[in-house]
MDTraj code that builds the backbone (N, CA, C; nanometers):
import mdtraj as md
import numpy as np

residues = "MET SER ARG VAL CYS GLU LEU THR GLY LYS LYS ALA MET VAL GLY ASN ASN VAL SER HIS ALA MET ASN ARG THR LYS ARG LYS PHE HIS ALA ASN LEU VAL LYS LYS ARG PHE TYR ILE PRO GLU GLU ASP SER TRP ILE THR LEU LYS VAL SER THR SER ALA LEU LYS THR ILE ASN LYS ILE GLY ILE SER ALA ALA ILE LYS GLU ALA LYS SER LYS GLY PHE LEU LYS".split()
xyz = np.array([
    [-1.1350, -0.8447, -0.2854],
    [-1.0673, -0.6721, -0.2524],
    [-1.0011, -0.5718, -0.3523],
    [-0.9453, -0.4992, -0.3861],
    [-0.9154, -0.4242, -0.4726],
    [-0.7516, -0.3949, -0.4262],
    [-0.6413, -0.4308, -0.5259],
    [-0.5492, -0.4062, -0.5158],
    [-0.4971, -0.2657, -0.4747],
    [-0.5337, -0.2128, -0.3254],
    [-0.4887, -0.0624, -0.2949],
    [-0.4272, -0.0740, -0.1505],
    [-0.3387, 0.0277, -0.1223],
    [-0.2485, -0.0299, -0.0267],
    [-0.3640, 0.0362, 0.0699],
    [-0.3823, 0.0164, 0.2090],
    [-0.5069, 0.0276, 0.3295],
    [-0.3659, 0.1705, 0.3883],
    [-0.2894, 0.1885, 0.3702],
    [-0.1888, 0.3025, 0.4437],
    [-0.1753, 0.4375, 0.3716],
    [-0.1478, 0.3936, 0.2627],
    [-0.0910, 0.4967, 0.1782],
    [-0.1950, 0.5646, 0.0295],
    [-0.2893, 0.4200, -0.0039],
    [-0.3701, 0.4386, -0.1047],
    [-0.3624, 0.3884, -0.2073],
    [-0.2203, 0.3834, -0.2701],
    [-0.1264, 0.3054, -0.3405],
    [-0.2325, 0.2727, -0.4363],
    [-0.2279, 0.2575, -0.5983],
    [-0.2788, 0.1505, -0.6774],
    [-0.1804, 0.1251, -0.7790],
    [-0.3083, 0.0545, -0.8393],
    [-0.2591, 0.0755, -1.0644],
    [-0.2159, 0.1735, -1.1278],
    [-0.1323, 0.1672, -1.1779],
    [-0.1036, 0.3227, -1.2493],
    [-0.1055, 0.1891, -1.3763],
    [-0.1661, 0.3348, -1.5234],
    [-0.1726, 0.2529, -1.6795],
    [-0.0613, 0.3470, -1.7681],
    [-0.0575, 0.1983, -1.8388],
    [0.0803, 0.2876, -1.8939],
    [0.0950, 0.1458, -2.0064],
    [0.2557, 0.2256, -2.0642],
    [0.2481, 0.1407, -2.1993],
    [0.3552, 0.0220, -2.1922],
    [0.3054, -0.1223, -2.2517],
    [0.4496, -0.1858, -2.3128],
    [0.4915, -0.1009, -2.4364],
    [0.6267, -0.1241, -2.4398],
    [0.6644, -0.0415, -2.5787],
    [0.7844, -0.1609, -2.6649],
    [0.7645, -0.2088, -2.7648],
    [0.8118, -0.3112, -2.8321],
    [0.9718, -0.2054, -2.9242],
    [1.0803, -0.3189, -2.9752],
    [1.1535, -0.2721, -3.0006],
    [1.1413, -0.1741, -3.1443],
    [1.0138, -0.2396, -3.2413],
    [0.9667, -0.1084, -3.3149],
    [0.9089, -0.0084, -3.2852],
    [0.8579, 0.0184, -3.1228],
    [0.7580, 0.1376, -3.0730],
    [0.6504, 0.0969, -3.1004],
    [0.5826, 0.0006, -3.0790],
    [0.4230, -0.0558, -3.0676],
    [0.4071, -0.0245, -2.9323],
    [0.2543, -0.0054, -2.9398],
    [0.3084, 0.0810, -2.7658],
    [0.1442, -0.0334, -2.7544],
    [0.0987, -0.1235, -2.6596],
    [-0.0055, -0.1526, -2.6010],
    [-0.0003, -0.1463, -2.4758],
    [-0.1355, -0.1106, -2.3872],
    [-0.1337, -0.0765, -2.2821],
    [-0.1453, -0.1590, -2.1558],
    [-0.0842, -0.1449, -2.0548],
    [-0.0501, -0.2422, -1.9293],
    [-0.1064, -0.1300, -1.8434],
    [-0.0725, -0.2457, -1.7085],
    [-0.0901, -0.1873, -1.5143],
    [0.0696, -0.1882, -1.4814],
    [0.0369, -0.0972, -1.4253],
    [0.1638, -0.1330, -1.3201],
    [0.1104, -0.1607, -1.1963],
    [0.1393, -0.2851, -1.1077],
    [0.0584, -0.2904, -1.0230],
    [0.1482, -0.2684, -0.8251],
    [0.0634, -0.2307, -0.7622],
    [0.1141, -0.1542, -0.6508],
    [0.1824, -0.3210, -0.6210],
    [0.3027, -0.3049, -0.5361],
    [0.4042, -0.4198, -0.4557],
    [0.2997, -0.4238, -0.3217],
    [0.2447, -0.4930, -0.2848],
    [0.1130, -0.5498, -0.2144],
    [0.1581, -0.6627, -0.1368],
    [0.1017, -0.6476, 0.0305],
    [0.1616, -0.7576, 0.0817],
    [0.0921, -0.7775, 0.2128],
    [0.0003, -0.8544, 0.2503],
    [-0.1262, -0.8747, 0.3430],
    [0.0243, -0.9155, 0.4817],
    [-0.0020, -0.8511, 0.5740],
    [0.0586, -0.8185, 0.6723],
    [-0.0133, -0.8024, 0.8329],
    [0.0401, -0.8725, 0.9219],
    [-0.0411, -0.8497, 1.0305],
    [0.0623, -0.7979, 1.1491],
    [0.0055, -0.6917, 1.2466],
    [0.0901, -0.5507, 1.2911],
    [0.0026, -0.6071, 1.4336],
    [0.1055, -0.6069, 1.5388],
    [0.0693, -0.5962, 1.7047],
    [0.0723, -0.4379, 1.6875],
    [-0.0644, -0.4233, 1.7726],
    [-0.0992, -0.2673, 1.8191],
    [-0.0543, -0.2802, 2.0070],
    [0.0043, -0.2249, 2.0066],
    [0.0148, -0.2456, 2.1892],
    [-0.0810, -0.1493, 2.2559],
    [-0.0985, -0.0261, 2.2273],
    [-0.2196, 0.0338, 2.2535],
    [-0.3342, -0.0223, 2.2778],
    [-0.4036, -0.0922, 2.1612],
    [-0.5105, -0.1587, 2.1529],
    [-0.4955, -0.3076, 2.2727],
    [-0.4065, -0.3725, 2.2129],
    [-0.3125, -0.5338, 2.2643],
    [-0.4060, -0.6287, 2.2105],
    [-0.4266, -0.5695, 2.0897],
    [-0.4217, -0.6417, 1.9539],
    [-0.4001, -0.6892, 1.8386],
    [-0.4218, -0.7801, 1.7510],
    [-0.3488, -0.7723, 1.6009],
    [-0.4339, -0.7270, 1.5389],
    [-0.3640, -0.6314, 1.3978],
    [-0.4784, -0.5777, 1.3001],
    [-0.3826, -0.6869, 1.1646],
    [-0.4486, -0.7026, 1.0758],
    [-0.3991, -0.7152, 0.9447],
    [-0.4358, -0.6142, 0.8405],
    [-0.3655, -0.6255, 0.7830],
    [-0.3720, -0.5392, 0.6622],
    [-0.3011, -0.5309, 0.5000],
    [-0.3506, -0.5187, 0.4034],
    [-0.2854, -0.5102, 0.2696],
    [-0.2036, -0.3558, 0.2534],
    [-0.0787, -0.3912, 0.2804],
    [0.0495, -0.3160, 0.2626],
    [0.1309, -0.2846, 0.1540],
    [0.1263, -0.1816, 0.1084],
    [0.2995, -0.1633, -0.0078],
    [0.4084, -0.1638, 0.0733],
    [0.4938, -0.2275, 0.0063],
    [0.6265, -0.2325, 0.0582],
    [0.6668, -0.0802, 0.1090],
    [0.6391, 0.0144, 0.0248],
    [0.6748, 0.1270, 0.1012],
    [0.6631, 0.1803, 0.2307],
    [0.5037, 0.1360, 0.2337],
    [0.4006, 0.1330, 0.3491],
    [0.4834, 0.0679, 0.4517],
    [0.5397, -0.0636, 0.3852],
    [0.6444, -0.1122, 0.5374],
    [0.7505, -0.0702, 0.5806],
    [0.8152, 0.0179, 0.4760],
    [0.9310, 0.0480, 0.5375],
    [0.9049, 0.1823, 0.6105],
    [0.7558, 0.2788, 0.5944],
    [0.7230, 0.3797, 0.6301],
    [0.7066, 0.3259, 0.8455],
    [0.6316, 0.2081, 0.8244],
    [0.6235, 0.1642, 0.9406],
    [0.6825, 0.0888, 1.0691],
    [0.8408, 0.1093, 0.9278],
    [0.9447, 0.0613, 1.0365],
    [0.9906, 0.1520, 1.0992],
    [0.9816, 0.2945, 1.0380],
    [1.0238, 0.4181, 1.0434],
    [0.9758, 0.5218, 1.1683],
    [0.8607, 0.5364, 1.1520],
    [0.7534, 0.6029, 1.2543],
    [0.6511, 0.4924, 1.3315],
    [0.6611, 0.3479, 1.3491],
    [0.5791, 0.3059, 1.4374],
    [0.4405, 0.2205, 1.3351],
    [0.3879, 0.1499, 1.3604],
    [0.2586, 0.1185, 1.2961],
    [0.1037, 0.2543, 1.3701],
    [0.1446, 0.2331, 1.5311],
    [0.0484, 0.3431, 1.5498],
    [0.0438, 0.5085, 1.4895],
    [0.1815, 0.5281, 1.4488],
    [0.1812, 0.7026, 1.4408],
    [0.1444, 0.6838, 1.2646],
    [0.1975, 0.5462, 1.1863],
    [0.0689, 0.5133, 1.0620],
    [-0.0186, 0.5062, 0.9945],
    [-0.0894, 0.4685, 1.1140],
    [-0.2327, 0.4285, 1.0986],
    [-0.3301, 0.5328, 1.1154],
    [-0.2231, 0.6296, 1.2520],
    [-0.3256, 0.7393, 1.2767],
    [-0.3333, 0.8638, 1.1352],
    [-0.2103, 0.8484, 1.0768],
    [-0.1744, 0.9201, 0.9766],
    [-0.2172, 0.9060, 0.8414],
    [-0.2797, 0.7291, 0.7612],
    [-0.3812, 0.7003, 0.6890],
    [-0.4886, 0.7824, 0.7417],
    [-0.5461, 0.7499, 0.8581],
    [-0.7181, 0.7516, 0.9256],
    [-0.6835, 0.8901, 0.8789],
    [-0.6445, 1.0618, 0.8966],
    [-0.6639, 1.1707, 0.8822],
    [-0.6396, 1.1671, 0.7290],
    [-0.5676, 1.0906, 0.6341],
    [-0.5747, 1.1067, 0.4944],
    [-0.7464, 1.0374, 0.4403],
    [-0.7801, 0.9639, 0.5184],
    [-0.9017, 0.8935, 0.4337],
    [-0.8971, 0.7512, 0.3931],
    [-0.7914, 0.7231, 0.4218],
    [-0.7066, 0.5647, 0.3932],
    [-0.7976, 0.4465, 0.4641],
    [-0.7794, 0.5066, 0.5908],
    [-0.8433, 0.3801, 0.6552],
    [-0.9365, 0.4374, 0.7664],
    [-1.0397, 0.3569, 0.8132],
    [-1.1606, 0.3822, 0.8683],
    [-1.1369, 0.3004, 1.0365],
])
top = md.Topology()
chain = top.add_chain()
for i, resn in enumerate(residues, 1):
    res = top.add_residue(resn, chain, resSeq=i)
    for name in ("N", "CA", "C"):
        top.add_atom(name, md.element.get_by_symbol(name[0]), res)
traj = md.Trajectory(xyz[None], top)
């Protein structure tokens, strides 16, 4: 599975390592992902998602049901 957040769609960005001599080499900035289980009371079931830590903060704020509904409307989750 690729390194993509299942709720927000965040993925790796490309940038440069810059040395003191200003030499630039390509690098990747990966999303800060964690694998987490969530309980959905409406469905009375558990779901495992690979989410970014910023998505975890969003889930804590608006709830898992609202976050899943928003992700489905944006097309990140099926």
